N, CA, C, O and CB atoms as a CASP TS submission, in Angstrom:
PFRMAT TS
TARGET T0000
AUTHOR 0000-0000-0000
METHOD Language model
MODEL 1
PARENT N/A
ATOM      1  N   UNK     1      14.912 -82.364 -18.600  1.00  0.00           N
ATOM      2  CA  UNK     1      13.466 -82.185 -18.594  1.00  0.00           C
ATOM      3  C   UNK     1      13.079 -81.012 -19.486  1.00  0.00           C
ATOM      4  O   UNK     1      13.928 -80.232 -19.919  1.00  0.00           O
ATOM      5  CB  UNK     1      12.952 -81.965 -17.159  1.00  0.00           C
ATOM      6  N   UNK     2      11.808 -80.908 -19.745  1.00  0.00           N
ATOM      7  CA  UNK     2      11.313 -79.832 -20.597  1.00  0.00           C
ATOM      8  C   UNK     2      11.565 -78.462 -19.977  1.00  0.00           C
ATOM      9  O   UNK     2      11.860 -77.498 -20.683  1.00  0.00           O
ATOM     10  CB  UNK     2       9.825 -80.014 -20.864  1.00  0.00           C
ATOM     11  N   UNK     3      11.449 -78.384 -18.669  1.00  0.00           N
ATOM     12  CA  UNK     3      11.674 -77.108 -17.989  1.00  0.00           C
ATOM     13  C   UNK     3      13.122 -76.652 -18.142  1.00  0.00           C
ATOM     14  O   UNK     3      13.382 -75.471 -18.374  1.00  0.00           O
ATOM     15  CB  UNK     3      11.313 -77.224 -16.503  1.00  0.00           C
ATOM     16  N   UNK     4      14.056 -77.575 -18.015  1.00  0.00           N
ATOM     17  CA  UNK     4      15.469 -77.228 -18.188  1.00  0.00           C
ATOM     18  C   UNK     4      15.734 -76.765 -19.616  1.00  0.00           C
ATOM     19  O   UNK     4      16.438 -75.777 -19.823  1.00  0.00           O
ATOM     20  CB  UNK     4      16.371 -78.429 -17.843  1.00  0.00           C
ATOM     21  N   UNK     5      15.180 -77.465 -20.601  1.00  0.00           N
ATOM     22  CA  UNK     5      15.379 -77.082 -22.000  1.00  0.00           C
ATOM     23  C   UNK     5      14.823 -75.693 -22.280  1.00  0.00           C
ATOM     24  O   UNK     5      15.417 -74.920 -23.032  1.00  0.00           O
ATOM     25  CB  UNK     5      14.722 -78.102 -22.929  1.00  0.00           C
ATOM     26  N   UNK     6      13.676 -75.377 -21.673  1.00  0.00           N
ATOM     27  CA  UNK     6      13.078 -74.056 -21.880  1.00  0.00           C
ATOM     28  C   UNK     6      14.042 -72.948 -21.456  1.00  0.00           C
ATOM     29  O   UNK     6      14.232 -71.973 -22.182  1.00  0.00           O
ATOM     30  CB  UNK     6      11.758 -73.936 -21.098  1.00  0.00           C
ATOM     31  N   UNK     7      14.637 -73.100 -20.298  1.00  0.00           N
ATOM     32  CA  UNK     7      15.529 -72.069 -19.800  1.00  0.00           C
ATOM     33  C   UNK     7      16.892 -72.101 -20.474  1.00  0.00           C
ATOM     34  O   UNK     7      17.558 -71.069 -20.554  1.00  0.00           O
ATOM     35  CB  UNK     7      15.694 -72.211 -18.318  1.00  0.00           C
ATOM     36  N   UNK     8      17.323 -73.261 -20.959  1.00  0.00           N
ATOM     37  CA  UNK     8      18.574 -73.326 -21.720  1.00  0.00           C
ATOM     38  C   UNK     8      18.451 -72.522 -23.000  1.00  0.00           C
ATOM     39  O   UNK     8      19.398 -71.844 -23.398  1.00  0.00           O
ATOM     40  CB  UNK     8      18.946 -74.786 -22.042  1.00  0.00           C
ATOM     41  N   UNK     9      17.292 -72.587 -23.653  1.00  0.00           N
ATOM     42  CA  UNK     9      17.057 -71.813 -24.872  1.00  0.00           C
ATOM     43  C   UNK     9      17.145 -70.321 -24.598  1.00  0.00           C
ATOM     44  O   UNK     9      17.588 -69.557 -25.455  1.00  0.00           O
ATOM     45  CB  UNK     9      15.692 -72.156 -25.469  1.00  0.00           C
ATOM     46  N   UNK    10      16.728 -69.903 -23.415  1.00  0.00           N
ATOM     47  CA  UNK    10      16.780 -68.491 -23.032  1.00  0.00           C
ATOM     48  C   UNK    10      18.136 -68.122 -22.437  1.00  0.00           C
ATOM     49  O   UNK    10      18.348 -66.982 -22.025  1.00  0.00           O
ATOM     50  CB  UNK    10      15.669 -68.173 -22.030  1.00  0.00           C
ATOM     51  N   UNK    11      19.051 -69.087 -22.394  1.00  0.00           N
ATOM     52  CA  UNK    11      20.397 -68.904 -21.858  1.00  0.00           C
ATOM     53  C   UNK    11      20.391 -68.370 -20.426  1.00  0.00           C
ATOM     54  O   UNK    11      21.180 -67.495 -20.068  1.00  0.00           O
ATOM     55  CB  UNK    11      21.178 -67.963 -22.748  1.00  0.00           C
ATOM     56  N   UNK    12      19.489 -68.912 -19.621  1.00  0.00           N
ATOM     57  CA  UNK    12      19.425 -68.551 -18.211  1.00  0.00           C
ATOM     58  C   UNK    12      19.968 -69.708 -17.389  1.00  0.00           C
ATOM     59  O   UNK    12      19.667 -70.870 -17.663  1.00  0.00           O
ATOM     60  CB  UNK    12      17.970 -68.198 -17.783  1.00  0.00           C
ATOM     61  N   UNK    13      20.767 -69.387 -16.386  1.00  0.00           N
ATOM     62  CA  UNK    13      21.351 -70.400 -15.512  1.00  0.00           C
ATOM     63  C   UNK    13      20.395 -70.629 -14.337  1.00  0.00           C
ATOM     64  O   UNK    13      20.246 -69.759 -13.479  1.00  0.00           O
ATOM     65  CB  UNK    13      22.777 -69.964 -15.007  1.00  0.00           C
ATOM     66  N   UNK    14      19.757 -71.785 -14.300  1.00  0.00           N
ATOM     67  CA  UNK    14      18.824 -72.084 -13.220  1.00  0.00           C
ATOM     68  C   UNK    14      19.179 -73.429 -12.604  1.00  0.00           C
ATOM     69  O   UNK    14      19.878 -74.247 -13.201  1.00  0.00           O
ATOM     70  CB  UNK    14      17.365 -72.085 -13.732  1.00  0.00           C
ATOM     71  N   UNK    15      18.676 -73.631 -11.392  1.00  0.00           N
ATOM     72  CA  UNK    15      18.802 -74.915 -10.718  1.00  0.00           C
ATOM     73  C   UNK    15      17.400 -75.422 -10.444  1.00  0.00           C
ATOM     74  O   UNK    15      16.569 -74.697  -9.896  1.00  0.00           O
ATOM     75  CB  UNK    15      19.638 -74.799  -9.396  1.00  0.00           C
ATOM     76  N   UNK    16      17.135 -76.661 -10.821  1.00  0.00           N
ATOM     77  CA  UNK    16      15.825 -77.263 -10.589  1.00  0.00           C
ATOM     78  C   UNK    16      15.984 -78.312  -9.502  1.00  0.00           C
ATOM     79  O   UNK    16      16.840 -79.193  -9.589  1.00  0.00           O
ATOM     80  CB  UNK    16      15.235 -77.889 -11.901  1.00  0.00           C
ATOM     81  N   UNK    17      15.153 -78.207  -8.484  1.00  0.00           N
ATOM     82  CA  UNK    17      15.202 -79.127  -7.357  1.00  0.00           C
ATOM     83  C   UNK    17      13.899 -79.924  -7.321  1.00  0.00           C
ATOM     84  O   UNK    17      12.819 -79.370  -7.523  1.00  0.00           O
ATOM     85  CB  UNK    17      15.431 -78.361  -6.015  1.00  0.00           C
ATOM     86  N   UNK    18      14.010 -81.204  -7.066  1.00  0.00           N
ATOM     87  CA  UNK    18      12.827 -82.058  -6.928  1.00  0.00           C
ATOM     88  C   UNK    18      12.892 -82.758  -5.575  1.00  0.00           C
ATOM     89  O   UNK    18      13.270 -83.926  -5.490  1.00  0.00           O
ATOM     90  CB  UNK    18      12.737 -83.102  -8.097  1.00  0.00           C
ATOM     91  N   UNK    19      12.519 -82.033  -4.513  1.00  0.00           N
ATOM     92  CA  UNK    19      12.618 -82.608  -3.167  1.00  0.00           C
ATOM     93  C   UNK    19      11.585 -83.703  -2.941  1.00  0.00           C
ATOM     94  O   UNK    19      10.545 -83.744  -3.597  1.00  0.00           O
ATOM     95  CB  UNK    19      12.448 -81.520  -2.117  1.00  0.00           C
ATOM     96  N   UNK    20      11.889 -84.577  -2.011  1.00  0.00           N
ATOM     97  CA  UNK    20      10.947 -85.609  -1.607  1.00  0.00           C
ATOM     98  C   UNK    20       9.826 -84.957  -0.803  1.00  0.00           C
ATOM     99  O   UNK    20       9.996 -83.850  -0.292  1.00  0.00           O
ATOM    100  CB  UNK    20      11.656 -86.726  -0.780  1.00  0.00           C
ATOM    101  N   UNK    21       8.697 -85.625  -0.688  1.00  0.00           N
ATOM    102  CA  UNK    21       7.584 -85.109   0.111  1.00  0.00           C
ATOM    103  C   UNK    21       8.048 -84.815   1.532  1.00  0.00           C
ATOM    104  O   UNK    21       8.802 -85.587   2.124  1.00  0.00           O
ATOM    105  CB  UNK    21       6.411 -86.112   0.127  1.00  0.00           C
ATOM    106  N   UNK    22       7.600 -83.717   2.059  1.00  0.00           N
ATOM    107  CA  UNK    22       7.874 -83.273   3.430  1.00  0.00           C
ATOM    108  C   UNK    22       9.332 -82.894   3.666  1.00  0.00           C
ATOM    109  O   UNK    22       9.723 -82.703   4.817  1.00  0.00           O
ATOM    110  CB  UNK    22       7.484 -84.353   4.398  1.00  0.00           C
ATOM    111  N   UNK    23      10.144 -82.778   2.629  1.00  0.00           N
ATOM    112  CA  UNK    23      11.533 -82.343   2.783  1.00  0.00           C
ATOM    113  C   UNK    23      11.554 -80.820   2.836  1.00  0.00           C
ATOM    114  O   UNK    23      10.926 -80.165   2.005  1.00  0.00           O
ATOM    115  CB  UNK    23      12.434 -82.878   1.614  1.00  0.00           C
ATOM    116  N   UNK    24      12.263 -80.256   3.794  1.00  0.00           N
ATOM    117  CA  UNK    24      12.377 -78.820   3.920  1.00  0.00           C
ATOM    118  C   UNK    24      13.240 -78.267   2.797  1.00  0.00           C
ATOM    119  O   UNK    24      14.297 -78.814   2.482  1.00  0.00           O
ATOM    120  CB  UNK    24      12.956 -78.442   5.283  1.00  0.00           C
ATOM    121  N   UNK    25      12.777 -77.175   2.197  1.00  0.00           N
ATOM    122  CA  UNK    25      13.494 -76.552   1.086  1.00  0.00           C
ATOM    123  C   UNK    25      13.679 -75.075   1.403  1.00  0.00           C
ATOM    124  O   UNK    25      12.738 -74.402   1.824  1.00  0.00           O
ATOM    125  CB  UNK    25      12.730 -76.744  -0.265  1.00  0.00           C
ATOM    126  N   UNK    26      14.879 -74.576   1.204  1.00  0.00           N
ATOM    127  CA  UNK    26      15.149 -73.151   1.408  1.00  0.00           C
ATOM    128  C   UNK    26      15.246 -72.495   0.036  1.00  0.00           C
ATOM    129  O   UNK    26      16.028 -72.920  -0.814  1.00  0.00           O
ATOM    130  CB  UNK    26      16.468 -72.924   2.244  1.00  0.00           C
ATOM    131  N   UNK    27      14.441 -71.456  -0.167  1.00  0.00           N
ATOM    132  CA  UNK    27      14.420 -70.751  -1.445  1.00  0.00           C
ATOM    133  C   UNK    27      15.085 -69.397  -1.284  1.00  0.00           C
ATOM    134  O   UNK    27      14.851 -68.694  -0.301  1.00  0.00           O
ATOM    135  CB  UNK    27      12.975 -70.589  -1.968  1.00  0.00           C
ATOM    136  N   UNK    28      15.905 -69.038  -2.240  1.00  0.00           N
ATOM    137  CA  UNK    28      16.547 -67.719  -2.226  1.00  0.00           C
ATOM    138  C   UNK    28      16.089 -66.960  -3.457  1.00  0.00           C
ATOM    139  O   UNK    28      16.136 -67.476  -4.574  1.00  0.00           O
ATOM    140  CB  UNK    28      18.112 -67.838  -2.189  1.00  0.00           C
ATOM    141  N   UNK    29      15.647 -65.736  -3.243  1.00  0.00           N
ATOM    142  CA  UNK    29      15.158 -64.899  -4.327  1.00  0.00           C
ATOM    143  C   UNK    29      16.048 -63.679  -4.473  1.00  0.00           C
ATOM    144  O   UNK    29      16.555 -63.143  -3.488  1.00  0.00           O
ATOM    145  CB  UNK    29      13.700 -64.478  -4.081  1.00  0.00           C
ATOM    146  N   UNK    30      16.231 -63.255  -5.692  1.00  0.00           N
ATOM    147  CA  UNK    30      16.930 -61.996  -5.921  1.00  0.00           C
ATOM    148  C   UNK    30      15.884 -60.894  -5.860  1.00  0.00           C
ATOM    149  O   UNK    30      14.803 -61.017  -6.436  1.00  0.00           O
ATOM    150  CB  UNK    30      17.701 -61.992  -7.301  1.00  0.00           C
ATOM    151  N   UNK    31      16.209 -59.836  -5.171  1.00  0.00           N
ATOM    152  CA  UNK    31      15.243 -58.745  -5.031  1.00  0.00           C
ATOM    153  C   UNK    31      14.207 -59.081  -3.976  1.00  0.00           C
ATOM    154  O   UNK    31      14.222 -60.160  -3.383  1.00  0.00           O
ATOM    155  CB  UNK    31      14.557 -58.452  -6.370  1.00  0.00           C
ATOM    156  N   UNK    32      13.319 -58.148  -3.757  1.00  0.00           N
ATOM    157  CA  UNK    32      12.286 -58.337  -2.747  1.00  0.00           C
ATOM    158  C   UNK    32      11.086 -59.054  -3.340  1.00  0.00           C
ATOM    159  O   UNK    32      10.557 -58.654  -4.377  1.00  0.00           O
ATOM    160  CB  UNK    32      11.861 -56.992  -2.152  1.00  0.00           C
ATOM    161  N   UNK    33      10.670 -60.103  -2.680  1.00  0.00           N
ATOM    162  CA  UNK    33       9.455 -60.840  -3.041  1.00  0.00           C
ATOM    163  C   UNK    33       8.557 -60.825  -1.816  1.00  0.00           C
ATOM    164  O   UNK    33       9.034 -60.949  -0.688  1.00  0.00           O
ATOM    165  CB  UNK    33       9.774 -62.323  -3.512  1.00  0.00           C
ATOM    166  N   UNK    34       7.281 -60.677  -2.032  1.00  0.00           N
ATOM    167  CA  UNK    34       6.332 -60.652  -0.937  1.00  0.00           C
ATOM    168  C   UNK    34       5.328 -61.773  -1.143  1.00  0.00           C
ATOM    169  O   UNK    34       4.763 -61.924  -2.226  1.00  0.00           O
ATOM    170  CB  UNK    34       5.622 -59.278  -0.839  1.00  0.00           C
ATOM    171  N   UNK    35       5.112 -62.552  -0.102  1.00  0.00           N
ATOM    172  CA  UNK    35       4.109 -63.609  -0.134  1.00  0.00           C
ATOM    173  C   UNK    35       3.019 -63.249   0.862  1.00  0.00           C
ATOM    174  O   UNK    35       3.298 -62.887   2.005  1.00  0.00           O
ATOM    175  CB  UNK    35       4.735 -65.006   0.191  1.00  0.00           C
ATOM    176  N   UNK    36       1.799 -63.351   0.423  1.00  0.00           N
ATOM    177  CA  UNK    36       0.662 -63.053   1.285  1.00  0.00           C
ATOM    178  C   UNK    36       0.257 -64.336   2.016  1.00  0.00           C
ATOM    179  O   UNK    36      -0.020 -65.351   1.378  1.00  0.00           O
ATOM    180  CB  UNK    36      -0.537 -62.471   0.458  1.00  0.00           C
ATOM    181  N   UNK    37       0.223 -64.294   3.345  1.00  0.00           N
ATOM    182  CA  UNK    37      -0.190 -65.441   4.140  1.00  0.00           C
ATOM    183  C   UNK    37      -1.719 -65.523   4.103  1.00  0.00           C
ATOM    184  O   UNK    37      -2.412 -64.530   4.327  1.00  0.00           O
ATOM    185  CB  UNK    37       0.339 -65.331   5.615  1.00  0.00           C
ATOM    186  N   UNK    38      -2.233 -66.728   3.816  1.00  0.00           N
ATOM    187  CA  UNK    38      -3.668 -66.901   3.617  1.00  0.00           C
ATOM    188  C   UNK    38      -4.194 -68.057   4.467  1.00  0.00           C
ATOM    189  O   UNK    38      -3.445 -68.960   4.839  1.00  0.00           O
ATOM    190  CB  UNK    38      -3.980 -67.147   2.130  1.00  0.00           C
ATOM    191  N   UNK    39      -5.479 -68.014   4.765  1.00  0.00           N
ATOM    192  CA  UNK    39      -6.184 -69.149   5.364  1.00  0.00           C
ATOM    193  C   UNK    39      -5.832 -69.423   6.805  1.00  0.00           C
ATOM    194  O   UNK    39      -5.555 -68.511   7.583  1.00  0.00           O
ATOM    195  CB  UNK    39      -5.916 -70.360   4.579  1.00  0.00           C
ATOM    196  N   UNK    40      -5.848 -70.707   7.148  1.00  0.00           N
ATOM    197  CA  UNK    40      -5.695 -71.112   8.545  1.00  0.00           C
ATOM    198  C   UNK    40      -4.305 -70.838   9.103  1.00  0.00           C
ATOM    199  O   UNK    40      -4.106 -70.850  10.318  1.00  0.00           O
ATOM    200  CB  UNK    40      -6.006 -72.573   8.685  1.00  0.00           C
ATOM    201  N   UNK    41      -3.346 -70.591   8.222  1.00  0.00           N
ATOM    202  CA  UNK    41      -1.982 -70.297   8.689  1.00  0.00           C
ATOM    203  C   UNK    41      -1.926 -68.972   9.467  1.00  0.00           C
ATOM    204  O   UNK    41      -0.991 -68.744  10.234  1.00  0.00           O
ATOM    205  CB  UNK    41      -1.011 -70.242   7.490  1.00  0.00           C
ATOM    206  N   UNK    42      -2.914 -68.113   9.271  1.00  0.00           N
ATOM    207  CA  UNK    42      -2.927 -66.803   9.930  1.00  0.00           C
ATOM    208  C   UNK    42      -4.101 -66.650  10.897  1.00  0.00           C
ATOM    209  O   UNK    42      -4.519 -65.532  11.198  1.00  0.00           O
ATOM    210  CB  UNK    42      -2.980 -65.697   8.887  1.00  0.00           C
ATOM    211  N   UNK    43      -4.625 -67.762  11.378  1.00  0.00           N
ATOM    212  CA  UNK    43      -5.711 -67.668  12.356  1.00  0.00           C
ATOM    213  C   UNK    43      -5.252 -66.946  13.617  1.00  0.00           C
ATOM    214  O   UNK    43      -6.036 -66.260  14.274  1.00  0.00           O
ATOM    215  CB  UNK    43      -6.234 -69.065  12.711  1.00  0.00           C
ATOM    216  N   UNK    44      -3.976 -67.109  13.946  1.00  0.00           N
ATOM    217  CA  UNK    44      -3.384 -66.358  15.058  1.00  0.00           C
ATOM    218  C   UNK    44      -2.287 -65.477  14.473  1.00  0.00           C
ATOM    219  O   UNK    44      -1.466 -65.936  13.679  1.00  0.00           O
ATOM    220  CB  UNK    44      -2.815 -67.321  16.182  1.00  0.00           C
ATOM    221  N   UNK    45      -2.281 -64.223  14.867  1.00  0.00           N
ATOM    222  CA  UNK    45      -1.275 -63.299  14.348  1.00  0.00           C
ATOM    223  C   UNK    45       0.116 -63.756  14.786  1.00  0.00           C
ATOM    224  O   UNK    45       0.327 -64.044  15.964  1.00  0.00           O
ATOM    225  CB  UNK    45      -1.553 -61.849  14.834  1.00  0.00           C
ATOM    226  N   UNK    46       1.068 -63.826  13.852  1.00  0.00           N
ATOM    227  CA  UNK    46       2.426 -64.238  14.223  1.00  0.00           C
ATOM    228  C   UNK    46       3.141 -63.142  15.019  1.00  0.00           C
ATOM    229  O   UNK    46       2.866 -61.954  14.849  1.00  0.00           O
ATOM    230  CB  UNK    46       3.239 -64.590  12.964  1.00  0.00           C
ATOM    231  N   UNK    47       4.043 -63.555  15.869  1.00  0.00           N
ATOM    232  CA  UNK    47       4.879 -62.643  16.641  1.00  0.00           C
ATOM    233  C   UNK    47       6.037 -62.226  15.742  1.00  0.00           C
ATOM    234  O   UNK    47       6.507 -63.025  14.932  1.00  0.00           O
ATOM    235  CB  UNK    47       5.393 -63.309  17.977  1.00  0.00           C
ATOM    236  N   UNK    48       6.502 -60.988  15.875  1.00  0.00           N
ATOM    237  CA  UNK    48       7.609 -60.513  15.051  1.00  0.00           C
ATOM    238  C   UNK    48       8.805 -61.444  15.182  1.00  0.00           C
ATOM    239  O   UNK    48       9.209 -61.798  16.289  1.00  0.00           O
ATOM    240  CB  UNK    48       8.002 -59.081  15.443  1.00  0.00           C
ATOM    241  N   UNK    49       9.368 -61.836  14.048  1.00  0.00           N
ATOM    242  CA  UNK    49      10.513 -62.730  14.019  1.00  0.00           C
ATOM    243  C   UNK    49      10.146 -64.204  14.001  1.00  0.00           C
ATOM    244  O   UNK    49      11.014 -65.056  13.809  1.00  0.00           O
ATOM    245  CB  UNK    49      11.376 -62.458  15.186  1.00  0.00           C
ATOM    246  N   UNK    50       8.862 -64.516  14.200  1.00  0.00           N
ATOM    247  CA  UNK    50       8.410 -65.907  14.178  1.00  0.00           C
ATOM    248  C   UNK    50       8.401 -66.428  12.741  1.00  0.00           C
ATOM    249  O   UNK    50       7.992 -65.715  11.825  1.00  0.00           O
ATOM    250  CB  UNK    50       6.999 -66.037  14.812  1.00  0.00           C
ATOM    251  N   UNK    51       8.845 -67.650  12.545  1.00  0.00           N
ATOM    252  CA  UNK    51       8.823 -68.267  11.220  1.00  0.00           C
ATOM    253  C   UNK    51       7.464 -68.902  10.969  1.00  0.00           C
ATOM    254  O   UNK    51       6.876 -69.521  11.856  1.00  0.00           O
ATOM    255  CB  UNK    51       9.946 -69.321  11.083  1.00  0.00           C
ATOM    256  N   UNK    52       6.979 -68.738   9.746  1.00  0.00           N
ATOM    257  CA  UNK    52       5.760 -69.412   9.325  1.00  0.00           C
ATOM    258  C   UNK    52       6.144 -70.504   8.348  1.00  0.00           C
ATOM    259  O   UNK    52       7.023 -70.306   7.508  1.00  0.00           O
ATOM    260  CB  UNK    52       4.744 -68.416   8.688  1.00  0.00           C
ATOM    261  N   UNK    53       5.507 -71.637   8.444  1.00  0.00           N
ATOM    262  CA  UNK    53       5.762 -72.731   7.514  1.00  0.00           C
ATOM    263  C   UNK    53       4.494 -73.060   6.761  1.00  0.00           C
ATOM    264  O   UNK    53       3.397 -72.991   7.316  1.00  0.00           O
ATOM    265  CB  UNK    53       6.290 -73.975   8.250  1.00  0.00           C
ATOM    266  N   UNK    54       4.639 -73.416   5.508  1.00  0.00           N
ATOM    267  CA  UNK    54       3.478 -73.771   4.712  1.00  0.00           C
ATOM    268  C   UNK    54       3.879 -73.996   3.274  1.00  0.00           C
ATOM    269  O   UNK    54       5.052 -74.222   2.977  1.00  0.00           O
ATOM    270  CB  UNK    54       2.410 -72.691   4.801  1.00  0.00           C
ATOM    271  N   UNK    55       2.922 -73.937   2.393  1.00  0.00           N
ATOM    272  CA  UNK    55       3.158 -74.087   0.965  1.00  0.00           C
ATOM    273  C   UNK    55       3.221 -72.719   0.310  1.00  0.00           C
ATOM    274  O   UNK    55       2.374 -71.864   0.565  1.00  0.00           O
ATOM    275  CB  UNK    55       2.061 -74.949   0.314  1.00  0.00           C
ATOM    276  N   UNK    56       4.215 -72.512  -0.526  1.00  0.00           N
ATOM    277  CA  UNK    56       4.331 -71.267  -1.275  1.00  0.00           C
ATOM    278  C   UNK    56       3.725 -71.521  -2.653  1.00  0.00           C
ATOM    279  O   UNK    56       4.226 -72.344  -3.419  1.00  0.00           O
ATOM    280  CB  UNK    56       5.835 -70.779  -1.378  1.00  0.00           C
ATOM    281  N   UNK    57       2.647 -70.811  -2.957  1.00  0.00           N
ATOM    282  CA  UNK    57       1.921 -70.999  -4.207  1.00  0.00           C
ATOM    283  C   UNK    57       2.091 -69.747  -5.058  1.00  0.00           C
ATOM    284  O   UNK    57       1.884 -68.630  -4.584  1.00  0.00           O
ATOM    285  CB  UNK    57       0.412 -71.300  -3.946  1.00  0.00           C
ATOM    286  N   UNK    58       2.466 -69.941  -6.303  1.00  0.00           N
ATOM    287  CA  UNK    58       2.669 -68.827  -7.230  1.00  0.00           C
ATOM    288  C   UNK    58       1.515 -68.783  -8.214  1.00  0.00           C
ATOM    289  O   UNK    58       1.192 -69.782  -8.857  1.00  0.00           O
ATOM    290  CB  UNK    58       4.024 -68.957  -7.978  1.00  0.00           C
ATOM    291  N   UNK    59       0.900 -67.616  -8.324  1.00  0.00           N
ATOM    292  CA  UNK    59      -0.141 -67.372  -9.329  1.00  0.00           C
ATOM    293  C   UNK    59       0.295 -66.128 -10.086  1.00  0.00           C
ATOM    294  O   UNK    59       0.187 -65.010  -9.580  1.00  0.00           O
ATOM    295  CB  UNK    59      -1.590 -67.192  -8.673  1.00  0.00           C
ATOM    296  N   UNK    60       0.787 -66.330 -11.295  1.00  0.00           N
ATOM    297  CA  UNK    60       1.312 -65.187 -12.040  1.00  0.00           C
ATOM    298  C   UNK    60       2.520 -64.638 -11.313  1.00  0.00           C
ATOM    299  O   UNK    60       3.499 -65.353 -11.097  1.00  0.00           O
ATOM    300  CB  UNK    60       0.235 -64.087 -12.219  1.00  0.00           C
ATOM    301  N   UNK    61       2.457 -63.366 -10.935  1.00  0.00           N
ATOM    302  CA  UNK    61       3.548 -62.736 -10.201  1.00  0.00           C
ATOM    303  C   UNK    61       3.218 -62.561  -8.727  1.00  0.00           C
ATOM    304  O   UNK    61       3.928 -61.854  -8.013  1.00  0.00           O
ATOM    305  CB  UNK    61       3.881 -61.394 -10.814  1.00  0.00           C
ATOM    306  N   UNK    62       2.154 -63.194  -8.268  1.00  0.00           N
ATOM    307  CA  UNK    62       1.738 -63.111  -6.872  1.00  0.00           C
ATOM    308  C   UNK    62       2.076 -64.410  -6.158  1.00  0.00           C
ATOM    309  O   UNK    62       1.987 -65.491  -6.739  1.00  0.00           O
ATOM    310  CB  UNK    62       0.227 -62.809  -6.763  1.00  0.00           C
ATOM    311  N   UNK    63       2.462 -64.295  -4.908  1.00  0.00           N
ATOM    312  CA  UNK    63       2.814 -65.453  -4.102  1.00  0.00           C
ATOM    313  C   UNK    63       1.917 -65.504  -2.880  1.00  0.00           C
ATOM    314  O   UNK    63       1.625 -64.480  -2.263  1.00  0.00           O
ATOM    315  CB  UNK    63       4.300 -65.411  -3.690  1.00  0.00           C
ATOM    316  N   UNK    64       1.481 -66.718  -2.534  1.00  0.00           N
ATOM    317  CA  UNK    64       0.662 -66.932  -1.348  1.00  0.00           C
ATOM    318  C   UNK    64       1.294 -68.026  -0.513  1.00  0.00           C
ATOM    319  O   UNK    64       1.779 -69.024  -1.047  1.00  0.00           O
ATOM    320  CB  UNK    64      -0.798 -67.298  -1.727  1.00  0.00           C
ATOM    321  N   UNK    65       1.289 -67.838   0.806  1.00  0.00           N
ATOM    322  CA  UNK    65       1.766 -68.844   1.740  1.00  0.00           C
ATOM    323  C   UNK    65       0.547 -69.381   2.462  1.00  0.00           C
ATOM    324  O   UNK    65      -0.203 -68.618   3.070  1.00  0.00           O
ATOM    325  CB  UNK    65       2.826 -68.261   2.744  1.00  0.00           C
ATOM    326  N   UNK    66       0.343 -70.696   2.401  1.00  0.00           N
ATOM    327  CA  UNK    66      -0.850 -71.272   3.013  1.00  0.00           C
ATOM    328  C   UNK    66      -0.542 -72.633   3.629  1.00  0.00           C
ATOM    329  O   UNK    66       0.457 -73.275   3.306  1.00  0.00           O
ATOM    330  CB  UNK    66      -1.973 -71.402   1.979  1.00  0.00           C
ATOM    331  N   UNK    67      -1.426 -73.047   4.521  1.00  0.00           N
ATOM    332  CA  UNK    67      -1.314 -74.369   5.122  1.00  0.00           C
ATOM    333  C   UNK    67      -1.658 -75.418   4.067  1.00  0.00           C
ATOM    334  O   UNK    67      -2.503 -75.167   3.208  1.00  0.00           O
ATOM    335  CB  UNK    67      -2.244 -74.502   6.368  1.00  0.00           C
ATOM    336  N   UNK    68      -1.022 -76.584   4.115  1.00  0.00           N
ATOM    337  CA  UNK    68      -1.344 -77.633   3.141  1.00  0.00           C
ATOM    338  C   UNK    68      -2.829 -77.976   3.092  1.00  0.00           C
ATOM    339  O   UNK    68      -3.355 -78.293   2.025  1.00  0.00           O
ATOM    340  CB  UNK    68      -0.560 -78.876   3.458  1.00  0.00           C
ATOM    341  N   UNK    69      -3.508 -77.915   4.232  1.00  0.00           N
ATOM    342  CA  UNK    69      -4.941 -78.235   4.269  1.00  0.00           C
ATOM    343  C   UNK    69      -5.790 -77.209   3.516  1.00  0.00           C
ATOM    344  O   UNK    69      -6.925 -77.507   3.143  1.00  0.00           O
ATOM    345  CB  UNK    69      -5.413 -78.323   5.713  1.00  0.00           C
ATOM    346  N   UNK    70      -5.257 -76.010   3.289  1.00  0.00           N
ATOM    347  CA  UNK    70      -5.995 -74.959   2.580  1.00  0.00           C
ATOM    348  C   UNK    70      -5.759 -74.982   1.069  1.00  0.00           C
ATOM    349  O   UNK    70      -6.420 -74.247   0.336  1.00  0.00           O
ATOM    350  CB  UNK    70      -5.605 -73.603   3.129  1.00  0.00           C
ATOM    351  N   UNK    71      -4.845 -75.801   0.599  1.00  0.00           N
ATOM    352  CA  UNK    71      -4.463 -75.784  -0.818  1.00  0.00           C
ATOM    353  C   UNK    71      -5.659 -76.021  -1.732  1.00  0.00           C
ATOM    354  O   UNK    71      -5.863 -75.274  -2.689  1.00  0.00           O
ATOM    355  CB  UNK    71      -3.395 -76.836  -1.087  1.00  0.00           C
ATOM    356  N   UNK    72      -6.430 -77.025  -1.457  1.00  0.00           N
ATOM    357  CA  UNK    72      -7.573 -77.353  -2.315  1.00  0.00           C
ATOM    358  C   UNK    72      -8.602 -76.226  -2.344  1.00  0.00           C
ATOM    359  O   UNK    72      -9.141 -75.911  -3.405  1.00  0.00           O
ATOM    360  CB  UNK    72      -8.234 -78.644  -1.839  1.00  0.00           C
ATOM    361  N   UNK    73      -8.874 -75.628  -1.212  1.00  0.00           N
ATOM    362  CA  UNK    73      -9.879 -74.563  -1.125  1.00  0.00           C
ATOM    363  C   UNK    73      -9.405 -73.295  -1.829  1.00  0.00           C
ATOM    364  O   UNK    73     -10.174 -72.657  -2.548  1.00  0.00           O
ATOM    365  CB  UNK    73     -10.204 -74.255   0.342  1.00  0.00           C
ATOM    366  N   UNK    74      -8.140 -72.931  -1.623  1.00  0.00           N
ATOM    367  CA  UNK    74      -7.625 -71.642  -2.110  1.00  0.00           C
ATOM    368  C   UNK    74      -7.174 -71.653  -3.569  1.00  0.00           C
ATOM    369  O   UNK    74      -6.964 -70.584  -4.142  1.00  0.00           O
ATOM    370  CB  UNK    74      -6.477 -71.214  -1.256  1.00  0.00           C
ATOM    371  N   UNK    75      -7.020 -72.812  -4.182  1.00  0.00           N
ATOM    372  CA  UNK    75      -6.498 -72.851  -5.553  1.00  0.00           C
ATOM    373  C   UNK    75      -7.534 -73.324  -6.580  1.00  0.00           C
ATOM    374  O   UNK    75      -7.166 -73.705  -7.691  1.00  0.00           O
ATOM    375  CB  UNK    75      -5.287 -73.757  -5.609  1.00  0.00           C
ATOM    376  N   UNK    76      -8.791 -73.304  -6.233  1.00  0.00           N
ATOM    377  CA  UNK    76      -9.825 -73.717  -7.194  1.00  0.00           C
ATOM    378  C   UNK    76     -10.120 -72.619  -8.177  1.00  0.00           C
ATOM    379  O   UNK    76     -10.963 -72.788  -9.057  1.00  0.00           O
ATOM    380  CB  UNK    76     -11.104 -74.118  -6.476  1.00  0.00           C
TER
END
């Protein structure tokens, strides 16, 4: 794909995953990354250690975690 060719030119070793809809994906990042929880996903404050599930949206170098129902509203 074009994305693979882009990173091959930069000589970076990457893995591209194309999961099926609703398939759980585990992402591993090097270094500390912070995602800001937005919208209805935070209507109730999470308990320490509780997992949040949602969509991870990247805008530039910022990451947002949101409920799928909030995607259209938050990404316009």
